[in-house]
C-alpha positions in Angstrom: 18.5 31.8 23.1 14.9 32.8 23.1 12.7 32.0 20.1 9.3 33.3 19.1 6.4 30.9 19.6 2.6 30.9 19.1 0.6 29.4 21.9 -2.2 27.0 21.1 -4.6 28.7 18.8 -7.9 28.2 20.6 -9.9 30.0 18.0 -8.8 27.3 15.6 -9.8 24.5 18.0 -13.1 25.8 19.1 -15.9 23.8 17.3 -19.4 25.0 16.8 -22.7 23.2 17.2 -25.1 23.4 14.2 -28.8 22.8 13.9 -29.2 21.0 10.6 -31.4 18.5 8.8 -31.1 14.8 8.3 -29.2 15.1 5.1 -26.6 17.4 6.6 -26.2 15.1 9.6 -25.6 12.1 7.3 -23.0 14.1 5.4 -21.2 15.1 8.6 -21.1 11.4 9.7 -19.8 10.3 6.3 -17.1 12.9 6.3 -16.2 12.5 10.0 -16.5 16.3 10.4 -15.4 18.2 13.4 -18.8 19.8 14.1 -21.5 18.8 16.5 -25.0 18.7 15.0 -28.2 19.4 16.8 -31.4 17.6 15.7 -34.6 16.5 17.2 -36.2 13.1 17.9 -39.2 12.9 15.6 -42.2 10.6 15.7 -42.9 8.3 12.7 -41.9 4.9 11.4 -38.6 6.1 9.7 -37.6 8.3 12.7 -38.5 5.5 15.2 -36.2 3.1 13.4 -33.4 5.6 13.5 -34.1 6.6 17.1 -34.1 3.0 18.2 -30.3 2.9 17.9 -29.8 6.0 20.0 -27.9 5.7 23.3 -26.7 8.8 25.2 -23.0 8.8 25.5 -23.2 9.6 29.3 -24.7 6.2 29.9 -25.7 5.7 33.5 -24.9 9.4 34.2 -27.4 10.6 31.6 -29.1 13.8 32.8 -32.5 12.6 31.7 -32.2 9.5 33.7 -32.6 7.2 30.7 -29.8 7.0 28.3 -32.2 5.6 25.6 -34.9 8.2 26.0 -36.1 9.2 22.5 -39.2 11.1 23.4 -40.5 13.0 20.4 -39.4 16.6 20.5 -36.3 15.9 22.6 -33.2 17.4 21.1 -30.0 15.4 20.6 -26.4 16.2 19.7 -24.2 14.2 17.4 -20.5 14.5 17.2 -18.6 12.1 15.0 -19.8 8.7 16.1 -21.2 9.7 19.4 -24.6 10.9 20.5 -26.0 12.8 23.5 -29.2 14.3 24.7 -28.9 18.1 24.3 -28.7 18.6 28.0 -26.1 15.8 28.3 -23.7 17.4 25.8 -21.9 19.3 28.5 -18.4 20.3 29.6 -16.8 17.5 31.6 -15.4 20.0 34.0 -18.0 22.6 34.8 -20.9 20.5 33.6 -22.5 23.4 31.7 -24.5 22.3 28.6 -22.6 23.3 25.5 -25.8 24.3 23.6 -24.8 26.4 20.6 -21.5 27.6 22.2 -18.1 26.5 21.1 -16.5 23.4 22.5 -13.2 21.6 22.4 -12.9 17.8 22.2 -9.9 16.1 23.9 -9.7 12.3 23.8 -13.1 11.1 24.9 -14.0 14.3 26.8 -15.8 17.5 25.8 -14.7 20.9 27.2 -16.2 24.3 27.0 -13.6 26.8 25.7 -13.1 28.4 29.1 -12.4 25.2 31.0 -10.1 23.9 28.3 -8.0 27.0 28.4 -7.9 26.9 32.2 -6.7 23.3 32.2 -4.5 23.0 29.2 -3.4 26.5 28.0 0.2 27.5 27.8 1.0 29.8 30.8 3.7 32.4 31.1 6.4 31.3 33.5 6.6 34.8 34.9 3.0 36.1 35.4 1.3 32.6 35.2 -1.4 34.0 32.9 -2.5 32.2 29.7 -0.5 33.0 26.5 -3.3 33.5 24.0 -1.7 35.2 21.0 2.0 34.7 21.1 5.2 34.7 23.2 8.8 33.5 23.4 10.4 30.4 24.7 13.6 30.6 26.8 15.2 27.5 28.2 12.1 25.5 27.1 9.8 27.7 29.2 7.1 30.0 27.7 6.9 33.7 28.3 4.6 36.6 27.2 6.8 38.8 25.0 6.1 41.7 27.4 7.2 39.5 30.4 10.5 38.4 28.9 12.6 41.3 30.2 16.1 42.1 31.3 16.6 41.0 34.9 18.2 44.3 35.8 16.6 47.1 33.8 13.3 45.3 32.8 13.6 46.3 29.1 11.9 43.8 26.8 14.3 41.3 25.3 11.9 39.8 22.7 13.7 40.1 19.4 16.8 41.7 21.0 20.3 40.4 21.7 20.8 39.3 25.2 22.9 36.9 27.4 22.4 35.2 30.7 24.0 34.7 34.0 22.9 32.3 36.7 20.0 31.2 34.4 18.7 34.8 34.3 18.5 36.9 31.1 20.2 40.3 30.7 20.3 42.8 27.9 23.8 43.3 26.5 24.2 46.8 28.1 23.3 45.6 31.6 25.4 42.5 31.3 28.4 44.5 30.3 27.9 47.0 33.1 27.3 44.4 35.8 29.5 41.5 34.9 31.9 42.0 32.0 35.6 42.6 32.0 36.6 46.1 31.2 39.0 47.2 28.5 42.3 48.6 29.9 42.4 51.2 27.1 38.8 52.5 26.7 37.4 51.3 30.1 34.2 50.0 28.3 32.9 46.5 29.0 34.1 43.6 26.9 30.9 41.6 26.5 31.8 39.2 23.6 28.3 39.6 22.2 28.3 39.7 18.5 31.6 38.0 18.1 33.7 40.7 19.8 37.3 39.5 20.3 39.6 40.6 23.0 43.2 40.3 24.3 44.2 39.3 27.8 47.6 39.7 29.4 48.2 39.0 33.1 45.3 40.8 34.8 44.6 43.2 32.0 42.2 43.0 29.0 41.7 44.9 25.8 39.2 45.0 22.9 41.0 43.9 19.7 40.7 47.4 18.3 42.1 48.9 21.5 45.2 46.7 21.7 47.5 49.1 20.0 51.0 50.5 20.6 50.8 53.5 23.0 53.3 55.4 20.8 52.7 54.7 17.1 49.1 53.5 17.6 49.6 50.5 15.3 47.7 47.3 16.1 49.5 44.8 18.3 47.1 41.9 17.6 49.1 38.9 16.5 52.4 40.7 17.1 55.0 40.8 19.9 54.8 43.7 22.3 56.7 45.2 25.2 55.1 46.4 28.5 56.1 49.8 29.6 54.5 50.3 33.0 50.8 50.6 32.2 51.4 50.9 28.4 52.0 48.3 25.7 54.3 49.2 22.9 55.5 47.6 19.7 59.2 46.3 19.5 60.1 49.1 17.1 58.9 51.8 19.4 60.6 50.1 22.3 63.9 50.2 20.5 63.4 53.9 19.6 62.7 54.7 23.2 65.8 53.0 24.4 68.0 54.8 22.0 
């Protein structure tokens, strides 16, 4: 069975940087908010005291060469309990500074949206491209809705009845034409999809509705019957025929 899914909603995950004042920074810290705030190292006694506790999160890999540099006018980023120089607040993959662009935190790392999607996004098992807005899962594997198609005719199977053979999905029509038994009476496929019942006798098969007496046309389902060459007939008609 295939079910509808939504891939990871990257728009929901993307976080923004904000240039704000000291009061807003304090509120963000107190609330443990998912925003990164951009501020500036300022001269002065109060600022100097606050800046004395600064240490760039990159440590020995600090891009300014000094993880404790608080030169007045230098900008800094703060995200939750961590701090960076503005130039050090960068994607851990491409090393591009985040600046005012969106970013995605994962564990202790920061990713730009593009690198995060490239590394962690759900990819369609068929075309290998990222599923950004929605798709279906089939046998625990993700597909774009437009990629989940019948193996034979390529019609989309999303939201449609289908069955499988050898781990491959087929629409009901193609499965019936390619693999299903055929009714002796109407010659149409017996697919079983949708709860269709059928009768089998020796090497012949009938839809329930097609399993009728060849003479009086009454249903033989659940009743005894007599074979008359290629026909099946009810006992009553068999007696009439022998008289």
